[in-house]
Backbone as numpy.savetxt, mean C-alpha at the origin, in Angstrom:
# Nx Ny Nz CAx CAy CAz Cx Cy Cz
6.77 21.05 18.77 5.78 20.04 18.43 6.30 19.18 17.28
6.18 17.88 17.43 6.67 16.96 16.42 5.51 16.54 15.50
5.58 16.91 14.24 4.57 16.51 13.27 4.85 15.09 12.81
3.83 14.27 12.84 3.98 12.88 12.44 2.84 12.53 11.48
3.19 11.85 10.38 2.22 11.44 9.38 2.37 9.94 9.15
1.24 9.24 9.07 1.25 7.81 8.77 0.68 7.64 7.37
1.45 6.97 6.51 1.04 6.77 5.11 1.06 5.30 4.73
0.05 4.87 3.99 0.07 3.53 3.39 1.06 3.58 2.22
1.85 2.53 2.09 2.88 2.49 1.05 2.76 1.18 0.30
2.45 1.26 -1.01 2.33 0.04 -1.81 3.39 -0.03 -2.91
4.30 0.92 -2.93 5.41 0.86 -3.85 5.20 1.53 -5.19
4.03 2.07 -5.42 3.77 2.75 -6.69 4.37 4.16 -6.66
4.45 4.81 -7.81 5.03 6.16 -7.84 4.33 7.16 -6.91
3.02 7.04 -6.76 2.30 7.95 -5.87 2.73 7.76 -4.42
2.96 6.52 -4.01 3.41 6.24 -2.64 4.78 6.86 -2.40
5.69 6.67 -3.36 7.03 7.25 -3.24 6.96 8.77 -3.13
6.15 9.37 -4.00 6.03 10.83 -4.00 5.45 11.35 -2.70
4.46 10.66 -2.16 3.83 11.11 -0.91 4.81 11.06 0.25
5.56 9.97 0.35 6.54 9.85 1.43 7.59 10.94 1.28
8.08 11.11 0.07 9.11 12.11 -0.18 8.61 13.51 0.15
7.42 13.84 -0.26 6.86 15.18 -0.03 6.64 15.42 1.46
6.03 14.49 2.16 5.72 14.68 3.58 6.96 14.67 4.45
8.00 13.95 4.03 9.19 13.83 4.87 9.93 15.17 5.02
9.62 16.12 4.18 10.25 17.45 4.28 9.77 18.18 5.53
8.50 18.00 5.89 7.94 18.79 6.99 7.43 17.95 8.17
7.55 16.62 8.08 7.02 15.78 9.15 7.79 14.46 9.24
7.66 13.84 10.38 8.19 12.48 10.53 7.18 11.55 9.86
7.65 10.78 8.88 6.77 9.89 8.13 6.91 8.46 8.64
5.79 7.90 9.06 5.71 6.50 9.42 4.97 5.82 8.28
5.66 4.95 7.57 5.04 4.25 6.44 4.50 2.90 6.91
3.43 2.50 6.29 2.88 1.17 6.50 2.90 0.50 5.13
3.89 -0.40 4.94 4.04 -1.09 3.66 3.04 -2.24 3.62
2.26 -2.29 2.56 1.21 -3.29 2.44 1.48 -4.20 1.25
1.65 -5.48 1.52 1.78 -6.45 0.45 0.40 -7.01 0.18
-0.17 -6.64 -0.97 -1.49 -7.11 -1.36 -1.42 -8.20 -2.40
-0.21 -8.66 -2.70 -0.05 -9.71 -3.69 0.54 -9.23 -4.99
1.09 -8.06 -4.99 1.74 -7.54 -6.18 3.08 -8.23 -6.41
3.85 -7.72 -7.32 5.09 -8.38 -7.71 6.29 -7.98 -6.86
6.14 -7.01 -5.96 7.26 -6.55 -5.15 7.22 -7.23 -3.78
8.28 -7.94 -3.39 8.33 -8.57 -2.07 8.21 -7.55 -0.94
7.64 -7.98 0.16 7.35 -7.10 1.29 8.58 -6.36 1.80
9.71 -7.04 1.93 10.91 -6.37 2.45 11.43 -5.33 1.47
11.22 -5.54 0.19 11.60 -4.52 -0.80 10.70 -3.30 -0.67
9.42 -3.52 -0.40 8.50 -2.39 -0.17 8.96 -1.60 1.05
9.31 -2.30 2.11 9.79 -1.66 3.33 11.03 -0.82 3.06
11.99 -1.42 2.37 13.23 -0.70 2.05 12.97 0.51 1.16
12.03 0.37 0.22 11.71 1.48 -0.67 11.08 2.64 0.10
10.23 2.33 1.08 9.61 3.38 1.89 10.68 4.13 2.69
11.61 3.39 3.26 12.68 4.03 4.03 13.57 4.87 3.13
13.86 4.36 1.95 14.68 5.10 0.99 13.97 6.37 0.54
12.65 6.32 0.42 11.88 7.49 -0.02 11.82 8.58 1.05
12.18 8.25 2.30 12.21 9.27 3.34 11.45 8.95 4.61
10.83 7.78 4.68 10.12 7.40 5.90 11.14 7.15 7.02
10.80 7.55 8.23 11.70 7.31 9.36 11.52 5.91 9.93
10.31 5.38 9.78 10.01 4.00 10.19 9.05 3.42 9.18
9.02 2.08 9.13 8.09 1.42 8.23 7.62 0.12 8.87
6.33 -0.02 8.97 5.73 -1.27 9.45 5.30 -2.05 8.21
5.79 -3.28 8.07 5.51 -4.09 6.89 4.45 -5.13 7.22
3.34 -5.09 6.48 2.23 -5.98 6.73 1.92 -6.83 5.50
1.86 -8.14 5.69 1.49 -9.06 4.63 -0.02 -9.25 4.69
-0.74 -8.60 3.78 -2.19 -8.65 3.77 -2.75 -9.38 2.56
-1.93 -10.22 1.94 -2.36 -10.91 0.72 -3.60 -11.77 0.94
-3.60 -12.53 2.00 -4.73 -13.43 2.26 -6.02 -12.65 2.51
-5.94 -11.66 3.38 -7.11 -10.86 3.70 -7.62 -10.10 2.47
-6.71 -9.56 1.68 -7.10 -8.82 0.48 -7.82 -9.73 -0.50
-7.24 -10.91 -0.73 -7.85 -11.84 -1.67 -9.24 -12.27 -1.19
-9.34 -12.61 0.09 -10.60 -13.12 0.65 -11.67 -12.04 0.77
-11.29 -10.88 1.30 -12.28 -9.87 1.66 -12.58 -8.85 0.56
-11.69 -8.70 -0.40 -11.88 -7.67 -1.41 -11.85 -8.21 -2.83
-10.80 -8.94 -3.17 -10.61 -9.36 -4.56 -11.60 -10.44 -4.98
-11.74 -11.48 -4.19 -12.64 -12.58 -4.55 -14.09 -12.11 -4.70
-14.62 -11.33 -3.76 -15.98 -10.84 -3.96 -16.14 -9.98 -5.22
-15.12 -9.19 -5.54 -15.20 -8.34 -6.74 -15.22 -9.19 -8.00
-14.39 -10.22 -8.04 -14.36 -11.09 -9.22 -15.66 -11.89 -9.33
-16.14 -12.39 -8.20 -17.38 -13.17 -8.19 -18.59 -12.34 -8.62
-18.55 -11.06 -8.38 -19.68 -10.19 -8.73 -19.88 -10.11 -10.24
-18.84 -10.45 -11.00 -18.93 -10.39 -12.45 -18.73 -8.99 -13.01
-18.42 -8.05 -12.18 -18.24 -6.67 -12.64 -16.93 -6.48 -13.38
-16.00 -7.42 -13.21 -14.68 -7.30 -13.84 -14.40 -8.55 -14.66
-13.91 -8.34 -15.86 -13.55 -9.47 -16.72 -12.18 -10.01 -16.39
-11.33 -9.13 -15.92 -9.93 -9.48 -15.66 -9.63 -9.29 -14.18
-9.04 -10.32 -13.52 -8.68 -10.15 -12.10 -7.75 -8.96 -11.85
-6.87 -8.65 -12.80 -5.97 -7.51 -12.64 -6.75 -6.20 -12.57
-7.81 -6.11 -13.35 -8.67 -4.93 -13.32 -9.38 -4.84 -11.96
-9.84 -5.97 -11.46 -10.49 -6.00 -10.14 -9.50 -5.61 -9.05
-8.27 -6.09 -9.16 -7.22 -5.77 -8.18 -7.08 -4.27 -8.03
-6.92 -3.59 -9.15 -6.74 -2.14 -9.12 -7.97 -1.43 -8.58
-9.13 -1.91 -8.95 -10.36 -1.23 -8.55 -10.64 -1.33 -7.06
-10.34 -2.47 -6.44 -10.69 -2.66 -5.04 -9.54 -2.38 -4.08
-8.33 -2.24 -4.59 -7.16 -2.04 -3.72 -7.27 -0.75 -2.91
-7.70 0.33 -3.53 -7.75 1.61 -2.84 -8.73 1.56 -1.66
-9.91 1.00 -1.89 -10.88 0.88 -0.80 -10.37 -0.02 0.32
-9.73 -1.11 -0.05 -9.18 -2.03 0.96 -8.11 -1.34 1.79
-7.24 -0.60 1.15 -6.17 0.11 1.86 -6.76 1.16 2.79
-7.80 1.84 2.35 -8.43 2.87 3.17 -9.01 2.27 4.46
-9.52 1.06 4.36 -10.07 0.40 5.55 -8.96 0.04 6.50
């Protein structure tokens, strides 16, 4: 039986650690998500493969993230700084 795990990969240390840990016991398929951070999408893809993923699907979700998650959070007034809003809503957006 072939164990396969699909992981969201955004380039942070937790993403690297998860790919590295799971790659020991399963085939890791990474989904690199560009949400508008400072790392270019192809660098995210390469980092996922370097961390141990066997394949990586690279998705540019900047527009959708800004429109569907970030803008509503900033407009709500709950965050003073857009960077704070980015961090707060990114996890929920990725989960969807």
